[in-house]
VMD Tcl script that draws the C-alpha trace (Angstrom):
set ca {
  {195.92 95.65 166.49}
  {192.79 94.47 168.33}
  {190.68 97.29 166.92}
  {191.96 96.52 163.42}
  {191.00 92.84 163.68}
  {187.59 93.76 165.08}
  {186.98 96.18 162.20}
  {188.04 93.49 159.72}
  {185.64 91.01 161.32}
  {182.77 93.53 161.15}
  {183.51 94.16 157.48}
  {183.47 90.41 156.72}
  {180.14 90.07 158.52}
  {178.75 92.99 156.54}
  {179.86 91.44 153.25}
  {178.35 88.08 154.26}
  {174.99 89.74 154.98}
  {175.22 91.68 151.73}
  {175.79 88.41 149.87}
  {172.67 86.92 151.48}
  {170.65 89.88 150.18}
  {172.06 89.42 146.65}
  {171.33 85.68 146.67}
  {167.80 86.37 147.93}
  {167.25 88.85 145.09}
  {168.54 86.36 142.49}
  {166.24 83.67 143.92}
  {163.27 86.00 143.44}
  {164.42 87.05 139.98}
  {164.28 83.37 138.98}
  {160.57 83.36 139.79}
  {159.44 86.62 138.16}
  {160.76 89.64 136.22}
  {163.34 91.63 138.18}
  {161.42 94.91 137.81}
  {158.47 93.35 139.68}
  {160.63 92.52 142.71}
  {160.56 95.17 145.44}
  {163.04 95.83 148.22}
  {160.50 94.77 150.87}
  {160.11 91.41 149.13}
  {163.88 90.89 148.96}
  {164.21 91.80 152.64}
  {161.57 89.22 153.54}
  {163.33 86.57 151.46}
  {166.64 87.42 153.19}
  {165.08 87.35 156.66}
  {165.80 90.99 157.50}
  {163.67 94.08 158.00}
  {162.91 96.42 155.07}
  {164.83 99.18 156.87}
  {167.93 96.99 157.30}
  {168.27 96.18 153.60}
  {169.03 99.83 152.86}
  {172.19 99.59 154.99}
  {173.63 97.36 152.29}
  {171.99 98.80 149.18}
  {170.90 102.46 149.27}
  {168.50 101.90 146.36}
  {166.66 99.17 144.49}
  {168.65 100.02 141.37}
  {172.01 99.42 143.08}
  {170.83 96.02 144.30}
  {169.77 95.09 140.75}
  {173.15 96.20 139.37}
  {175.09 94.16 141.92}
  {172.91 91.07 141.39}
  {173.36 91.24 137.61}
  {177.11 91.74 137.81}
  {177.52 88.78 140.16}
  {175.22 86.53 138.14}
  {176.93 87.14 134.80}
  {180.40 86.96 136.36}
  {179.65 83.46 137.66}
  {178.30 82.46 134.24}
  {181.52 83.58 132.56}
  {183.36 80.69 134.23}
  {181.56 78.25 131.91}
  {182.58 80.31 128.90}
  {186.21 80.24 130.00}
  {186.01 76.44 129.90}
  {184.72 76.59 126.32}
  {187.66 78.76 125.30}
  {190.42 77.04 127.26}
  {189.64 73.36 126.67}
  {192.10 71.32 124.56}
  {189.95 71.70 121.45}
  {188.40 75.16 121.80}
  {184.74 75.72 121.02}
  {183.77 76.93 117.59}
  {182.45 80.44 117.07}
  {179.00 78.90 116.62}
  {179.22 76.98 119.91}
  {180.24 80.14 121.76}
  {177.41 82.15 120.22}
  {174.77 79.52 120.95}
  {176.01 79.11 124.53}
  {175.82 82.88 125.08}
  {172.31 83.06 123.63}
  {171.00 80.03 125.52}
  {172.28 81.39 128.82}
  {170.40 84.64 128.35}
  {167.27 82.88 127.08}
  {167.30 80.51 130.07}
  {167.93 83.37 132.50}
  {165.33 85.93 131.49}
  {165.93 88.20 134.45}
  {169.66 88.33 133.67}
  {168.85 89.34 130.11}
  {166.37 91.97 131.28}
  {168.89 93.43 133.71}
  {171.59 93.45 131.03}
  {169.43 95.31 128.50}
  {168.28 97.69 131.24}
  {171.90 98.55 132.03}
  {172.79 98.84 128.34}
  {169.96 101.27 127.59}
  {169.91 103.37 130.77}
  {171.72 106.65 130.16}
  {172.34 107.96 133.66}
  {174.13 105.17 135.50}
  {176.37 106.23 138.38}
  {180.07 106.00 137.52}
  {180.90 103.13 139.93}
  {178.01 101.06 138.55}
  {178.95 101.80 134.95}
  {182.54 100.85 135.74}
  {181.43 97.48 137.09}
  {179.13 96.90 134.12}
  {181.93 97.74 131.70}
  {184.19 95.24 133.45}
  {181.56 92.50 132.99}
  {181.07 93.17 129.28}
  {184.87 93.26 128.93}
  {184.97 89.67 130.23}
  {183.06 88.46 127.17}
  {185.01 90.64 124.76}
  {188.20 89.17 126.22}
  {186.90 85.60 126.03}
  {185.83 85.84 122.41}
  {189.13 87.46 121.46}
  {190.93 84.60 123.24}
  {188.78 82.12 121.31}
  {189.84 83.69 118.01}
  {193.48 83.42 119.06}
  {192.99 79.75 120.01}
  {191.86 79.27 116.41}
  {195.08 80.95 115.24}
  {193.38 84.16 114.15}
  {196.13 86.77 114.09}
  {194.05 89.57 112.60}
  {194.99 92.94 114.09}
  {191.27 93.74 114.31}
  {190.48 90.73 116.54}
  {189.25 93.01 119.33}
  {186.95 94.83 116.96}
  {185.58 91.50 115.70}
  {184.99 90.52 119.31}
  {182.98 93.69 119.95}
  {181.04 93.11 116.74}
  {180.21 89.46 117.49}
  {179.03 89.95 121.09}
  {176.97 92.96 120.03}
  {175.49 90.93 117.16}
  {174.36 88.09 119.43}
  {172.88 90.54 121.93}
  {171.09 92.36 119.11}
  {169.66 89.11 117.73}
  {168.24 88.28 121.15}
  {166.73 91.74 121.59}
  {165.20 91.62 118.10}
  {163.61 88.17 118.22}
  {162.91 87.36 121.88}
  {159.26 88.44 121.39}
  {158.99 87.25 117.79}
  {155.45 86.24 116.78}
  {155.86 82.48 116.53}
  {153.64 79.77 117.99}
  {155.61 79.08 121.18}
  {158.86 79.72 123.07}
  {160.59 76.72 121.51}
  {159.90 78.06 118.02}
  {161.29 81.45 119.06}
  {164.44 79.84 120.49}
  {164.88 77.71 117.35}
  {164.62 80.82 115.17}
  {167.15 82.69 117.29}
  {169.59 79.78 117.10}
  {169.19 79.61 113.30}
  {170.02 83.31 112.98}
  {173.01 82.90 115.32}
  {174.30 79.97 113.26}
  {174.16 82.08 110.11}
  {175.89 84.97 111.86}
  {178.56 82.67 113.31}
  {179.27 81.12 109.92}
  {179.93 84.58 108.47}
  {182.53 85.27 111.16}
  {184.07 81.80 110.80}
  {184.33 82.13 107.02}
  {185.89 85.57 107.34}
  {188.37 84.72 110.11}
  {188.98 80.96 110.28}
  {187.80 79.06 107.18}
  {189.79 81.07 104.64}
}
mol new
graphics top color blue
foreach p $ca { graphics top sphere $p radius 0.5 }
foreach p [lrange $ca 0 end-1] q [lrange $ca 1 end] { graphics top cylinder $p $q radius 0.2 }
display resetview
């Protein structure tokens, strides 16, 4: 019994240290692009030696995956509020919220597109990434149901909408306009048009 409790305590301590490393990485990602952040820099931010950090994350890529998954999982809590409030958000509100989060968190968006486009992810990492994307598919499907959409293809519409918003961001994030505000305004305009098409098809019949 004593050995079991000791092992449990050691595991909790390990997870706590691992969390410090993740939070240190996210703090650095907020300052500059994630692909410019090295393991040595994260270790320094976390207050540990460069050698120690590899006890928790065998590679830089695994640390990036874990940081992204945690970051977007926390963000999903706000989206649940949009869906579950007494008067649920409109499709447009959901789409704009999703876009604004990724615009305001550039490193999160970069990590997401990196994971989407990389073709040789390890199975455990891909499984975690799939579970994160499923969160947003689930939430949008729930939103449709809150608006009394009983279409048997609701899940397919959910896939289509989330993919559409992500595609809009990828297409226009570097659009040749005069400044970042103009780029954001253009993205929001395109999302509003896209959202209205879904609303007209599914809700405003």
